[in-house]
C-alpha positions in Angstrom: 0.0 0.0 0.0 1.2 3.5 -0.8 0.2 7.1 -1.0 1.7 10.5 -1.7 1.2 14.1 -0.6 2.1 17.6 -1.7 3.9 19.5 1.0 3.4 23.2 0.3 5.7 26.2 1.1 4.6 29.1 3.2 5.1 32.9 3.1 5.3 35.1 6.1 3.4 38.1 4.9 4.2 40.0 8.1 6.5 39.2 11.0 6.8 41.1 14.3 9.1 40.0 17.1 7.1 40.4 20.3 9.7 39.3 22.9 12.2 36.8 24.0 11.7 33.9 26.4 14.2 33.0 29.2 15.3 29.9 27.2 16.4 32.3 24.4 13.6 31.6 21.9 12.1 34.7 20.3 8.3 35.1 20.3 6.6 36.5 17.3 3.4 37.4 15.6 3.2 36.5 11.9 0.5 36.4 9.2 1.3 33.1 7.3 -0.1 31.7 4.1 0.5 28.4 2.3 1.3 28.7 -1.4 1.4 26.2 -4.2 5.2 25.6 -4.4 5.5 22.0 -3.2 7.7 19.1 -2.3 6.3 15.6 -2.6 6.3 13.0 0.1 5.7 9.4 -1.1 5.0 6.7 1.4 4.9 2.9 1.0 4.5 0.1 3.5 7.3 -2.5 3.5 7.4 -5.9 5.2 10.6 -5.1 7.2 9.9 -3.2 10.4 12.1 -0.2 9.7 12.0 3.3 8.3 13.7 3.8 5.0 14.2 7.4 3.7 15.4 8.4 0.3 15.7 12.1 -0.7 15.8 13.4 -4.3 18.0 15.2 -4.9 20.2 13.6 -2.2 20.3 16.1 0.7 23.1 14.3 2.6 21.3 15.1 5.9 21.8 12.7 8.8 18.5 10.9 9.7 18.7 12.4 13.2 18.5 15.9 11.7 16.0 15.2 8.9 12.5 16.3 10.0 10.8 13.8 7.7 12.7 10.9 9.4 12.2 12.3 12.8 8.4 12.7 12.1 8.2 9.0 11.1 10.3 8.0 14.1 8.0 9.8 16.5 4.9 7.9 15.3 6.9 4.6 15.0 8.0 4.7 18.7 4.6 5.7 19.9 2.4 3.2 18.0 4.8 0.4 16.9 3.0 -0.3 13.6 3.0 -3.8 12.1 4.7 -2.7 8.9 7.7 -0.6 8.1 7.7 2.3 5.6 9.7 3.5 2.7 9.6 7.3 2.3 10.7 9.1 -0.9 11.1 12.8 -0.5 11.1 14.8 -3.8 12.5 18.3 -3.0 11.6 21.4 -5.0 11.2 24.1 -2.3 14.6 25.8 -1.8 16.3 25.2 1.6 17.4 28.0 3.8 15.1 30.5 2.2 12.4 31.0 4.9 9.8 29.0 2.9 9.3 26.3 5.5 9.9 23.3 3.2 11.4 21.1 5.9 8.6 21.8 8.3 6.0 21.2 5.6 7.6 17.9 4.6 7.4 16.8 8.3 3.8 17.7 8.6 2.9 15.8 5.4 4.8 12.8 6.7 2.7 12.9 9.9 -0.6 13.1 7.9 0.5 10.4 5.5 1.6 7.9 8.1 -1.6 8.5 10.1 -3.5 7.3 7.0 -1.0 4.6 5.9 -0.7 3.0 9.4 -4.4 3.6 10.1 -3.7 5.4 13.4 -6.9 7.4 13.5 -5.3 10.5 15.0 -7.2 13.8 14.9 -5.7 17.0 13.6 -5.1 18.2 17.1 -3.4 15.0 18.1 -1.1 15.3 15.1 -0.3 18.8 16.1 1.1 17.5 19.5 3.6 15.5 17.6 4.2 18.4 15.2 5.2 20.7 18.1 8.0 18.2 19.1 9.5 18.6 15.6 9.6 22.4 15.2 7.6 25.6 15.7 6.6 25.9 12.1 5.3 22.3 11.7 1.8 22.7 13.2 0.9 25.4 10.7 1.1 23.0 7.8 -1.5 20.7 9.5 -4.2 23.4 9.6 -6.0 26.0 7.6 -4.4 28.8 5.7 -4.0 31.8 6.1 -3.3 31.9 9.9 -1.9 34.1 12.5 1.2 32.4 14.1 2.2 33.5 17.6 4.4 32.5 20.5 7.5 30.8 19.1 5.3 29.9 16.1 3.4 27.1 17.7 0.2 29.1 18.6 -2.2 29.4 15.6 -5.5 31.0 14.9 -7.4 31.4 11.6 -6.9 34.7 9.8 -9.7 36.4 7.9 -7.4 39.0 6.2 -7.8 39.3 2.5 -4.8 37.6 0.8 -3.5 38.7 -2.6 -4.3 36.1 -5.3 -0.7 35.8 -6.7 2.8 36.2 -5.5 6.1 36.2 -7.4 8.8 34.6 -5.2 12.5 35.4 -5.8 15.0 33.2 -4.0 18.6 34.6 -4.3 21.4 32.1 -4.9 22.3 32.1 -1.1 20.6 31.1 2.1 20.1 33.1 5.3 20.7 30.8 8.2 18.0 31.5 10.8 20.3 31.4 13.9 22.6 33.9 12.3 19.7 36.3 11.4 18.3 36.1 15.0 21.8 36.7 16.4 22.2 39.8 14.4 18.6 40.9 15.3 19.6 40.9 19.0 22.7 43.0 18.3 21.0 45.7 16.1 18.9 48.6 17.3 15.1 48.2 17.2 14.3 47.5 13.6 12.4 49.5 11.1 9.9 47.5 9.0 11.1 46.4 5.6 11.5 45.9 2.8 8.0 47.5 2.4 5.5 48.9 4.8 2.8 46.7 3.3 4.5 43.5 4.4 6.7 44.5 7.4 9.3 42.0 8.7 11.3 42.9 11.9 14.0 40.5 10.7 14.7 42.5 7.5 17.6 44.7 8.9 19.3 41.6 10.4 19.0 39.7 7.2 20.4 42.7 5.2 23.3 42.9 7.7 24.0 39.3 7.0 23.4 39.6 3.2 23.6 43.2 2.0 22.7 42.0 -1.5 19.1 41.4 -0.4 18.5 45.2 -0.8 19.4 44.9 -4.5 17.1 41.9 -5.0 14.2 43.7 -3.3 14.6 46.6 -5.6 14.4 44.2 -8.6 10.9 43.3 -7.4 9.7 46.9 -6.9 8.0 49.0 -9.5 6.5 46.0 -11.4 2.9 46.8 -10.6 3.0 44.9 -7.3 1.0 45.5 -4.2 4.1 45.4 -2.1 7.4 43.5 -1.5 8.3 41.4 1.5 10.7 38.8 2.9 9.5 35.4 4.1 10.7 34.4 7.6 14.4 35.1 8.2 15.0 35.1 4.4 16.5 34.8 1.9 13.3 34.4 -0.1 11.6 37.7 -1.2 8.2 38.0 -2.7 6.0 40.6 -4.5 2.3 40.4 -4.2 0.0 41.1 -7.1 -3.8 41.7 -7.7 -3.8 39.0 -10.5 -1.8 36.3 -12.1 -1.6 38.2 -15.4 0.5 41.0 -14.1 2.5 38.6 -11.9 3.4 36.6 -15.1 4.4 39.8 -16.9 6.6 40.7 -13.9 8.3 37.3 -14.0 8.9 37.6 -17.7 10.4 41.1 -17.1 12.8 39.8 -14.5 13.8 36.8 -16.6 14.7 39.2 -19.4 16.8 41.2 -17.0 18.7 38.1 -16.2 18.0 38.3 -12.4 20.1 35.7 -10.5 18.3 33.2 -8.3 15.1 31.3 -8.7 11.7 32.8 -9.7 8.4 31.1 -9.0 4.8 32.4 -9.5 2.7 31.0 -6.6 -0.9 31.2 -5.4 -2.4 30.8 -1.9 -3.6 27.4 -0.8 -6.2 26.7 1.9 -4.1 24.0 3.6 -0.4 23.3 4.1 -0.7 19.8 2.5 -2.8 17.9 0.0 -3.0 14.2 -0.9 -1.9 13.7 -4.5 -4.8 12.9 -6.7 -7.2 15.2 -4.9 
């Protein structure tokens, strides 16, 4: 028996740092939306009682650090299923860009194994396991858009109107989250950026780490967009549009300019995951 899911990326349309806990974690408030840039998680039962993971392309990440493997291991240890599982992870969402690909993959793995192993867990029960994996993981189990608070683990539905199209620009470099937060703590209180429409308190720290981000943000401006923002701690930038037609024109314009990095036109999704074939 086998099944497969799409694991969607996310965009932080706004991000405000609200404080810092005694354990060092920052608290935040962020408007988050799932978008249709997806990895795929393929799951298949196998007779041997073990977890097999294959990533394409090969990520060379030790199993103990791979969120997909850790998600499977959590359910395995809790429920001791009769059969093992072979997981094939097809990656398309860039890593280290603030798009939540790893967290989304982990959430899709939880959802898929709940079905494959017939565990019968509710969404809220799955979220308990998701919180053990990372602050972003629970978002991908619920509805989108959502307000994310606390360290990212507190969620509530958002009724804000979300633009119908986004053009995402991922520069050819990552912004490691720990480095961005370290610089955030060292810098004066931030000014929102890169635009007032989609403020992100981590923008000055990300620019301190990667000054080139300012140039990439300027590439997105003036193309008929609603506004420009940065997702999470970067490096992915996005421009929001009132319709796909103008977003497609903007992407063609940037491709003609030869902008470095990866461009992707995306649309909002109502959930962070979806079974393939639905």
